[in-house]
N, C-alpha and C positions, 0 to 999 in steps of 0.2 A: 625574609626567608626565601631561599631559592625554590624553583619549581620542583627540583629533585627531592629536596627536603620535605616539601609539602606532600609529595607523593609517598615518601617513606612514612610520614606521619599518618596519612590515610590508610596505607597498608597495615601499619602497626595497629591502628584502632580496629581494623577489621579482623586481624589475625591473632592479636595478642592473647585473647581469652582462650582460643583453641590451642595456642602454643603452650601457655602455662598449664592448661588442663591436661594436655597430652603428657607433658613432662611430670606433672604431679601424679598422674595415674601410675607412672613407672616408679618414681622416687618415693611417693607417699608423703612428700613434704612440700607444701605450697611455697614456703620461704625459699627453699633451694630451687624450686621450679621457676619462681619469679626472677631470681638472680640469673639463672641460666638463660632465660628468655631475654632479660635486659642485656646480657652479654652478646646475644645474637643480634639485638638491635644496634648495639655499638658497632659490631662488625659490619652490619648493613650500612650504617652511616659512613663508615670508612670506605667500603668497597663500591657501593652502588653509584655514587657520583662519578666514579671512573669507569666501572664496567657496565653501567646501565641497569635498569630494573629487570630482574629475571622474569621469565615467562610464568613461573609459579612461585610468587614471593613467599607464600606460606611454607612450601616445601624447602625453599632455600633457607628460611629462618630456622626450620626444624633441623636441617643438616648442620647449620652453624651451632645450634644449641647442642646437638648430639656430639659434635667434635669437642665443644667446651666441657661437656659432661665427662667424656672420655679423658680429656686432659686433666680434669680434676681428679678422676679416679687414679690415673697414672701417677700424678704428683703425690697423692696420699699413699699409694702403695709403694712407690719408689723409696719413700722414707724408711720403709721396713724391709725392703728387698735385700736378701742376702744369699738366697739359694736359687738354683734353676727352677725348683718346684714352684716357688712363689712367682717366678717370672711367668711360668706356664699358666698359673692360676690368674695372674693379672691379665694375660692375653685373652683367656677364656671369659673373664668378667667383662672386658672391653667389648668383646664380640657379642656377648649376651645383652649388654646395655645398649649397644648400637642397634641390635635387632629389635629389642623391646621398644625403643624410642621410634624406630621406623614403623612398627606395627601400631603404636599408639597414635601417631599422627594420621595414619591411614584410617584408623578406626574411631577417631574423635567423634562423639555423637553428642546430642543435646544433654544427655545425662551427665557427661563429664563437666560441661559448663555449669550445669545446675549444682553439681558437687562443689565446684569452685566457688559459686555464689554462696552456698550454705557455709562453706569453710570461712570465707572472708567475713561473713556476718555472724560468726559463732558467738553466742551469748557470753562466753568466757571473756571476750574482749570488751574494753570500754567502748561506748557508743562512738566517740570520736575516732577511735582506732578502726572500728568496723567501716565507718564512712570512708576514711582515707584508704584502707586496704581494698575496699570494693572499687573505688575509683581507679586505683592503681592496677590491680591484677585483672579485674573484669572489664573495667572501662578503658584501660590502656592509657590513662592520663599520666603524664610525667609528674614527678614530685613538685617541680616548679609550677606546673599548671594547677595542681591541687592547692599548693600554698597560696598562689595568687587568688584563687577562687575564694579562699577562706581568710584572706588578708593576714596571713602570718608569714614570717620569714621562711625561706626555703629550708634553711638548716633546721628550724623547729619542726617543720612538717616531715623532713627526712628522719629526724629522731623519733617522731611519733610513729612513722611507718616501721622503723627498725624495731622499736619496742613491741609493736603489735605482732610483727612476724616472730619475734623472740618468744612472746607469750604463747603463740600457736605451737611453736616447737617445744617449749618447755612443758606445756600442758599435754603434749603428745596427741593433739587433735588429729583424728584420722581424716583422710581425704575420702569422704563418703557422703551419700545421701542418707540422712537418718530415717528412722521409722517410728511409728507409734506416737506416743506423747512427745518424744524428742523432736519429731518432724513438725508437729504443731507449733512447738516452742521456737523452732528455728525458722519456720515460715514467718511467724510474727516478727522475728528479728530482721529477716530480709526485707519484709514490707516496710518496717519502720525505717530502715536505713535508706531505702529508695524514697520514702516520703520526706525524710529530713533533707536529703540531697535536693529533691525537687523544690521544697519550700524555700530553701536558702537561695536557689537560683531564681525562683519566681518573684520573690521580694527580698532583696538582700537586707540582712539585718544591720549592716554597717557599710561604710565606704561611700564612694562618690556616685555609684550607679544604682538606679532603681531596680534593675534586674541583672542577673548573671546568667545569661542565656546558655553558656556552655554547661553549667551545672544542671539546669532544668532540662535541657535537651538530652544530656547523658542519662538522667533519671528516666526520662520518657523512653529512650532507646532500651534501657535495661528493663523497664516495665513491660515493653512489648516482647522482649526476649523471655521474661518470666512467664507471661501468659502462654507463650508457645511451649515452654517447658512444662508448665503445670496447668493444662487446660481445664482441669476439674476444680481448681482452687478459686472459689467465688471472690475472695478478697483481692486476689491478683487482678482479676477482671475489673473489680471495683476501683482499685487504686489506679489502674490504667485509665479507666473512664474519667476519674477525677483529674488526672494529669492532662488527658486529651482536651477535656472541656475547659480547664483553666488556660491551657496553652493556646486555645483557639482565639483568645482575646489579645494575644501578644502584640499584634500590629497596632492595636488601638490603645495600648497601655503606656506608650511613650510618645512624647511630642517630638518635633523636629530637632530640638536641642537636647533631647534626652530627658526632659522633665516628666515627672510622673503624672499620669492622667487616671483619676479614680473611676470606678465603675459607672456612677451616674453620669459622668461627663464624657464617656467614651462614644466614639462614632461606631455604632454597632454594624454599620455597613462594612467595616474593616475586619470584623470577626470572620474567622475561617470556617465557612459552612461545612466543608468536607470533614474538617477535624471535629466539628460538633457532631456530625453524624457518626463518626467513628466512636466518639465518646458515648453517645447515646446507645449505640449498639453494644459497647462493652458493659455499660450499666445494665442493659436488658439481660445480657448473658449472666452477670452476677446475680441478678434477681431470679433468673430461671434456675440457677444452681442452688437457690435457697438462701442466698446471703444478703437479701435486700435490707434486712434490719441490722446489719453489722456496721462497724465503724466507718470504713472507707466507702461503703455503699451509701450510707446516709449522707456523707459529705458530697459524694458524686451526685446524689439526687438533688441536693441544694444547688450545686453548680448547674445541673440540668434545668432547674427552674429559671435561673438567670439566662441560660442559653436559649431557652424557648421564648423568652419575652422580647418583644420588639423594642420596648422602651423600659426605663427603670420604673415608670409609673404603672405599667401594665404587668409587672412582675407579680406572681402569685405569692405575696408576702405572708398571708395566713398559712399557706402550705409550708413555707420556709420555717415559720415559727414552730409548726408541728414537728418538722424534721429536726430542728434544734432541740426540742423537748425530748425527742426519742434519743438523740445523741447524748444529751445530758444524763439520761437515765442509764446508759450503758458505759459512757466514758466521760464523767463529769470533769470539767476543768474551767478555770477562770476565763480562758480565751473563748471557749464555746459559749459560756454565759454572756460574755461581751458581745459576741456575734448575734446571739439570740436577742439581746437588748436592742441592737441596731435594727434587726428585722421587725421586732415588736414596735419600734418607733415608726417604721414605714407602714405597718398594718394598723396600729391603734393611736399613733400620735406620740409626740415627744414626752408628754407627762408620764404615760405608762412606761415608756422606755427608760426614763430617768429613775423611776422607782425600781425597775428591774435591775438596772445597772448598779445603783447604790446598794441594793441587796447583794448583788454578786461581789461587789467590792468589800462589803462588810464580812461576807462569808469567807472570801479568799484571804483577807488580812493584808496588812501593809507589806509584809515580807515578800509575798508572792507577786505584788504589783509595783513595787517601788522602782523598777527599771523598765516597765512595760508602758511605753509612751502612749499607746492607743487608748488606754483607759481615760486619762485626762483629755486626750484629743476628742474622743467621742462624747465625753461628758460636757466638754466645752461647746460642742455643736448643739447638743440637746438644750443646754442652758440658754444659748443664743436664740434658738427657736422659741423658747419660752419667754423671751424678752428680758432675761437676766444677764445683761451684757457685761457688767463688771465682774460677775462670777465667771462668766464664760472666758473673759480675757485671762483671768488668773489660771484657769485650767489649761488653756492653749499655750500660755507662756510656760507652764510647768511641763507640758508635753514637748515643747521645743527644747527645753533644757535636757530632757531625757533622750530625745531621738538621736540615733547614731548614724543614720543614713542621710547623706547630703540632700537627696531629692525629697525625702520626707520633711527635712528641715525647711526646704524651699516652700513646700505646700503649707506648712504651718505659718511661716512668715507672711505668705500671701494672704492667708486667712486673717491674720492680725491687721494687715494693711487694709483689707476690705472692710473690716470692722471700723477702722479709723475713718475711712472714706464715707461710710454710711452713717456714722454717728451724727446726731443732730448738733447744730451749732449752738454754743452757749448763748 
């Protein structure tokens, strides 16, 4: 990629949300706004390599989008034009549209970007569609970038985004910030989308890389934006705290060759101290706002326990077990039960952890766990600590067959090899 194209990409990431929000405020249609913004980007890709980067890239893109909007209006009206009166009406509409778009770009404020985020995450959309549309219209990622991040063909992702925008249009979703109970419902949807984007970036569910930094970084950026837009929303601060604290470990989570390094083996000297402090401050703000016992705040509090510990052994594991208990009480899930069992093992030993894990497996049922490789992986570790090597091997082999991420497969193979090396000679 040339330097000019990298600059255009940077400008687009910085300006695209404002651009789409400004156009959507005038047109009332996010799908139309996003298409006009994309047209402006195409024009920039054609013109800027020859003409150079303009002094005010955002204004240039807005002007390009304005011209494209007027061209679209002209094309649509010309199909019907038969009389001079219609011609005058067309000219008036073009003038009004141009003036409205000019005012919108000058007046774009945080509320417009918040409306854009609420619209992209509307509950009427499938979760996959919300994720894709958020990354596209708020994050400024291209369809190809989103497709690569989720390991699907670009054509498939393009169709997903198209269907999502069509659903918004067909459902006549207004470009607005909701109120009352609808606001609460939509906030939860926005937070969930950012959480899912972050998790997929933090530990990729499949593929060859342990992490997809572009996704987790984008979720973190949007989380910081959301806190600025909704400073009184405790769970926005809590989710930001969780992402900051988790991301503070990134430099220690991968080896020189990209191999995965799990928490107990990480060099904590590589953890980002400044990011930890930002995370702790965001968690404190969530608690100050009265949200300390809610979903993301409890997860952030668990991450904070790890961040404060200088070693895995000095971690406050009893406190983490308590936090998982609280989390299970308000948001029960097999994954939370699994993590609680791991913490219980560190606090009380592998026997207690195995009992808790087997209880969680029995409660969740095979259908919920048949493709989640961490259950047999953790169970294998616990069995090995209890001296039940043959059973442990079976569980780890089962986890290896289920894992879809190459780096996690490497970890499991290495564990099996270590078992072979440490096995007593016949």
